[in-house]
TORMIVO-775629 format. One record per residue: residue in one letter; z negated, y negated, x of N, C-alpha, C in turn. Coordinates in pm, whole numbers, padded with zeros to 5 digits, always signed. Atoms other than C-alpha are relative to their C-alpha. Example, Ala and Ser with C-alpha at 12.3 -4.5 7.8 and 13.67 -1.06 7.14 Angstrom:
2
a+00000+00119+00089-00780+00450+01230+00000-00120+00090
s+00006+00119-00082-00714+00106+01367-00073-00109-00077
***
This chain:
183
m-00001+00174+00077-00001-00021+00001+00024-00085+00083
t+00027+00115-00077-00090-00221+00276+00129-00060+00057
r-00142+00036-00069+00258-00165+00459+00077-00098-00130
i-00075+00019+00095+00415-00242+00138-00027-00175-00040
s+00062+00119+00004+00212-00591+00084+00061-00078+00087
v-00015+00097-00122+00284-00701+00416+00157-00009+00018
l-00145+00022-00029+00663-00629+00414+00077-00075-00123
l+00000+00121+00073+00647-00811+00088+00002-00108-00012
f+00039+00085-00065+00475-01081+00227+00145-00066+00073
l-00068+00064-00096+00729-01114+00491+00179-00039-00044
l-00161+00059+00061+01081-01099+00275-00041-00088-00107
i+00029+00127+00126+00912-01370+00017+00025-00119+00129
c+00015+00135-00042+00849-01593+00349+00138-00006+00048
c-00164+00036-00070+01230-01530+00499+00108-00045-00110
f-00096+00035+00116+01393-01586+00135-00063-00147-00025
a-00001+00121+00003+01204-01917+00101+00035-00084+00130
t-00051+00070-00116+01287-02037+00445+00148-00012-00006
a-00150+00041-00006+01657-01943+00381+00004-00074-00148
m-00031+00086+00117+01622-02142+00027-00014-00140+00061
q+00057+00122-00065+01469-02436+00210+00102-00041+00098
a-00106+00042-00118+01730-02451+00464+00138-00071-00071
q-00115+00041+00104+01996-02470+00193-00019-00127-00072
a-00007+00086+00082+01837-02742+00006+00061-00127+00065
p-00067+00161-00055+02030-03089+00013-00112-00056+00055
a+00067+00083-00092+01911-03301+00262-00036-00155-00121
a-00003+00140+00097+01743-03645+00062+00083-00097+00077
k-00119+00087-00075+01986-03916+00081-00067-00131-00032
p+00087+00126+00021+01884-04287+00080+00064-00030-00170
d-00022+00030+00110+01934-04476-00239+00115-00117+00055
p-00092+00101-00034+02258-04703-00259-00019-00128+00049
e+00068+00102-00014+02052-04995-00260+00001-00007+00132
a+00055+00028-00122+01936-04925+00085+00130-00033+00102
k-00127+00029-00064+02306-04935+00224+00027-00124+00030
k-00060+00142-00035+02331-05296+00177-00096-00035+00139
l+00062+00040-00119+02085-05307+00486+00112+00033+00103
h-00088-00072-00098+02359-05161+00692+00037-00144+00066
v-00066+00126-00065+02487-05521+00759-00069-00069+00109
l+00098+00004-00105+02191-05560+00981+00020+00052+00130
v-00019-00035-00109+02289-05345+01195+00065-00032+00154
g-00060+00056-00143+02390-05420+01589-00122-00104+00058
h+00073+00090-00122+02290-05702+01839-00006-00177-00065
w-00002+00117+00053+02220-06038+01711-00079-00134+00080
t+00068+00059-00089+02161-06363+01890-00019-00163-00087
y+00058+00127+00103+01983-06706+01724-00012-00107+00090
e+00070+00123-00039+01910-07031+01790-00024-00118-00143
g+00068+00062+00101+01736-07295+01583-00084-00077+00038
e+00072+00093-00022+01466-07532+01526-00122+00038-00090
y+00137+00011+00094+01093-07501+01411-00026-00164-00078
k+00039+00136+00117+00998-07817+01170-00130-00011+00035
p+00125+00035-00021+00653-07978+01257-00043+00039-00131
g+00091-00029+00148+00392-07887+00997-00142+00098+00060
p+00153-00033-00002+00079-07683+00978+00002+00136+00156
l-00030-00087-00097+00222-07423+01260+00019-00060+00155
g+00001+00089-00140+00251-07718+01524+00116-00104+00017
p-00061+00120-00008+00466-07986+01648+00148-00013-00054
g-00148-00012+00071+00824-07810+01584+00063+00028+00183
g-00066-00028-00136+01064-07739+01865+00118+00093-00009
k-00107-00092-00024+01390-07557+01970-00059+00138+00014
r-00015-00134-00039+01411-07180+01951+00128+00093+00010
t-00111-00103-00026+01630-06909+02061-00036+00163+00000
g+00067-00119+00029+01589-06544+02047+00112+00116-00048
e-00084-00101+00013+01793-06208+02008-00068+00107-00090
m+00049-00082+00100+01753-05939+01742+00099+00140+00029
t-00051-00111+00014+01847-05554+01773+00004+00077-00149
c+00033-00059+00056+01888-05366+01468+00053+00143-00030
q-00047-00120+00016+01931-05000+01374-00077+00086-00098
m+00054-00091+00101+01893-04733+01094-00038+00103+00072
v+00088-00071-00047+01629-04521+01106-00033+00086-00096
l+00070-00052+00083+01466-04226+00952+00097+00036-00143
g-00105-00035+00080+01791-04075+00792+00072-00121-00102
g-00113+00134+00083+01947-04445+00690-00109-00045-00138
f+00112+00060+00108+01623-04493+00438-00055-00137+00042
f+00064+00117-00032+01510-04764+00654+00097-00077+00120
i-00039+00049-00103+01620-05016+00917-00109-00067+00106
q+00119+00022-00070+01413-05101+01218+00094-00102+00113
c-00052+00119-00065+01483-05445+01395-00080-00031+00133
r+00095+00039-00135+01337-05541+01759+00069-00148+00060
e-00036+00111+00012+01313-05917+01809-00067-00048+00131
t+00020+00056-00128+01263-06125+02113+00019-00158-00007
e-00016+00133+00033+01221-06508+02067-00076-00105+00128
k+00045+00121-00061+01154-06847+02278+00001-00122-00071
g+00006+00165+00078+01021-07145+02139-00118-00069+00040
p+00098+00155-00055+00740-07443+02126-00122+00076+00064
a+00090-00057+00002+00482-07197+02104-00006+00143+00114
g-00029-00081-00136+00614-06983+02434+00091+00143-00071
e-00099-00101+00009+00791-06619+02424-00087+00127-00124
w+00033-00109+00095+00719-06327+02141+00073+00107-00041
r-00050-00125+00055+00803-05993+02045-00027+00027-00147
a+00027-00057+00106+00859-05834+01715+00064+00103-00053
l-00058-00111+00066+00905-05511+01538+00032+00018-00123
g-00023+00044+00164+01051-05526+01161+00032+00152-00002
m+00009-00127+00069+01082-05206+00932+00046-00066-00141
f-00035+00029+00146+01296-05286+00628+00049+00114-00093
g-00057-00112+00092+01389-05081+00316-00003-00013-00108
y+00007+00017+00112+01439-05037-00022-00114+00092-00080
d+00125-00067+00077+01169-04955-00281+00074+00037-00129
p-00066+00023+00103+01360-04800-00541-00101+00005-00117
v+00103+00054+00133+01029-04819-00800+00001-00145-00063
n+00047+00155+00045+00966-05173-00789+00161-00087+00033
k-00121+00064-00029+01363-05242-00714+00008-00111+00077
n-00015+00148-00057+01314-05483-00418+00002+00066+00146
y-00006-00028-00184+01345-05454-00020-00114-00034+00042
l+00128+00032-00079+01004-05430+00163+00066-00052+00141
d-00022+00049-00138+00970-05619+00499-00153+00023+00029
h+00103-00017-00057+00726-05511+00738-00019-00067+00147
v-00002+00052-00132+00711-05710+01080-00142-00019+00099
y+00103+00003-00053+00472-05658+01328+00002-00078+00136
l-00003+00093-00087+00416-05930+01611-00087+00038+00103
d+00093-00033-00119+00270-05886+01968-00097-00065+00042
n+00099+00104+00000+00001-06103+01880-00126+00073-00052
g+00125-00089+00103-00175-05826+01656+00030-00023-00134
s-00020+00031+00128-00019-05999+01357+00058+00083-00100
c-00126-00014+00107+00197-05865+01036-00001-00093-00104
l-00049+00017+00131+00404-05997+00821+00034+00055-00123
i-00063-00089+00105+00466-05854+00495+00038-00069-00114
g-00076+00073+00083+00704-05941+00267+00123+00072-00109
a-00137-00086+00054+01024-05856+00036+00105-00094-00011
y-00098+00086+00057+01345-05964-00040+00084+00015-00121
t-00096-00016+00101+01586-05995-00298+00157-00024+00073
l-00160+00057-00053+01967-05974-00239+00092-00004-00122
s-00134+00068+00088+02241-06131-00419+00089-00047+00066
g-00146+00068-00057+02584-06117-00286-00042-00009+00165
n+00052-00007-00134+02558-06245+00077-00131-00091+00007
t+00147+00074+00016+02227-06441-00024-00151+00077+00023
w+00107-00073+00043+01941-06284+00050-00149-00100+00028
t+00094+00109+00019+01586-06470-00040-00102+00117+00043
w+00099-00067-00046+01274-06372+00101-00157-00071-00029
a+00169+00081+00018+00857-06446+00023-00068+00117+00109
a+00100-00083-00068+00599-06311+00263-00124-00098+00057
k+00115+00059-00055+00271-06372+00388+00007+00014+00175
w-00029+00031-00119+00273-06531+00730-00123-00027+00060
p+00134+00029-00064-00060-06505+00949+00003-00073+00138
a-00035+00049-00127-00080-06739+01226-00141-00138+00000
g+00092+00083-00050-00354-06922+01397-00158+00031-00081
g+00122+00001+00053-00641-06738+01233-00011+00015-00153
k-00055+00027+00155-00488-06842+00856+00076+00062-00046
e-00085-00099+00070-00270-06665+00633+00074-00117-00109
y-00097+00092+00065+00027-06887+00517+00073+00078-00110
q-00086-00084+00069+00276-06798+00249+00136-00076+00054
a-00138+00028-00059+00652-06833+00347+00099+00037-00077
r-00123-00026+00048+00972-06821+00193+00115-00036+00055
g-00092+00002-00062+01334-06828+00285+00131+00017-00063
t-00118-00054-00021+01689-06758+00297+00082+00035+00078
h-00077-00075-00057+01958-06557+00474+00131+00008-00045
e-00122+00044+00077+02297-06679+00389+00100+00039+00089
f-00098-00043-00052+02583-06442+00543+00127-00052-00058
a-00139+00040-00013+02923-06570+00638+00075+00130-00075
a-00052-00072+00084+03201-06426+00420+00044+00131+00117
d-00010-00132-00083+03268-06183+00748-00121+00079+00047
l+00177-00053-00039+02892-06085+00781-00036-00012+00166
m+00000+00003-00139+02929-06163+01155-00121-00111+00050
s+00093+00065-00043+02682-06438+01121-00082-00056-00126
m+00079+00030+00126+02420-06606+00895-00090-00131-00015
a+00128+00124-00033+02182-06953+00837-00081+00062-00075
d+00146-00032+00080+01863-06896+00788-00103-00108+00009
t+00052+00131+00038+01633-07151+00635-00123+00041-00034
a+00144-00056+00066+01239-07107+00555-00097-00122-00001
e+00147+00119+00020+00927-07308+00408-00089+00054+00010
i+00163-00088+00027+00575-07256+00429-00083-00111-00045
s+00078+00085+00070+00277-07351+00248-00108+00042+00001
v+00123-00039-00021-00081-07373+00289-00063+00107-00135
d+00073-00029+00168-00180-07353-00101+00097+00109-00091
g-00131-00080+00085+00156-07165-00242+00042-00081-00106
k-00035+00083+00106+00192-07503-00447+00078-00091+00109
t-00084+00122-00092+00304-07742-00184+00097+00040+00126
w-00060-00070-00105+00582-07620+00040+00110-00098+00113
m-00069+00083-00094+00741-07788+00352+00071+00100+00138
p-00083-00048-00094+01022-07694+00602-00094+00076+00097
l+00054-00079-00117+00913-07435+00860+00094+00027+00108
r-00073-00026-00147+01211-07355+01076+00197-00001-00118
e-00141-00007+00073+01618-07375+01008+00057+00085+00146
g-00061-00051-00115+01884-07189+01242+00110+00098-00031
k-00099-00070+00045+02180-06961+01260+00005+00106+00100
l+00018-00172-00104+02216-06571+01410+00156+00007-00036
t-00170-00021-00017+02551-06473+01523-00029+00145+00059
k-00027-00123-00040+02638-06110+01536+00093+00051+00125
v-00056-00023-00112+02763-06000+01914+00051+00125-00024
p-00085-00148+00029+03058-05743+01896-00029+00079+00085
p+00021-00096-00132+02998-05439+02098+00131+00008+00053
a-00065-00007-00106+03177-05424+02390+00124+00119-00049
a-00096-00104+00034+03523-05231+02410-00024+00073+00086
k-00010-00158-00084+03490-04885+02515+00116+00019+00073
k-00105-00015-00086+03699-04797+02811+00040+00147-00021
***
């Protein structure tokens, strides 16, 4: 009886493994594919406006994005030089099919994390986030307006101390760097 039980158990395990191997892989929601426009290397320049985060000034940076985790998410690594010095960030974006929006988590090299959400409408992406800085949490919002060829975008943002009064935070332009020709 024991041999039959062991044999039956092994057969069930083999059958279950074979069935699992044949199960179709999960596929990202079609809405997640809209994030693919960010894939690649971007450079940018712009300006921070004077406000609660400081006196403002020029900024330059670069960002490299790739699809990860089976195409469900996009990961972006960013480096910026600006009036507060140089900083680095790691961002994760993805589509939330339950709430029907795009989630954004950006982790900065000072230990802070921006948490926000995007709404996509054609070539205009609107976002809102909690922006921690200097031991305080601000509210921020802005837009990314992609050019028709999707190779550049205008970036504007506002910040608020109380969620009622808004002031300009930054503006700039990002340009996608075409990949080098393969030899």
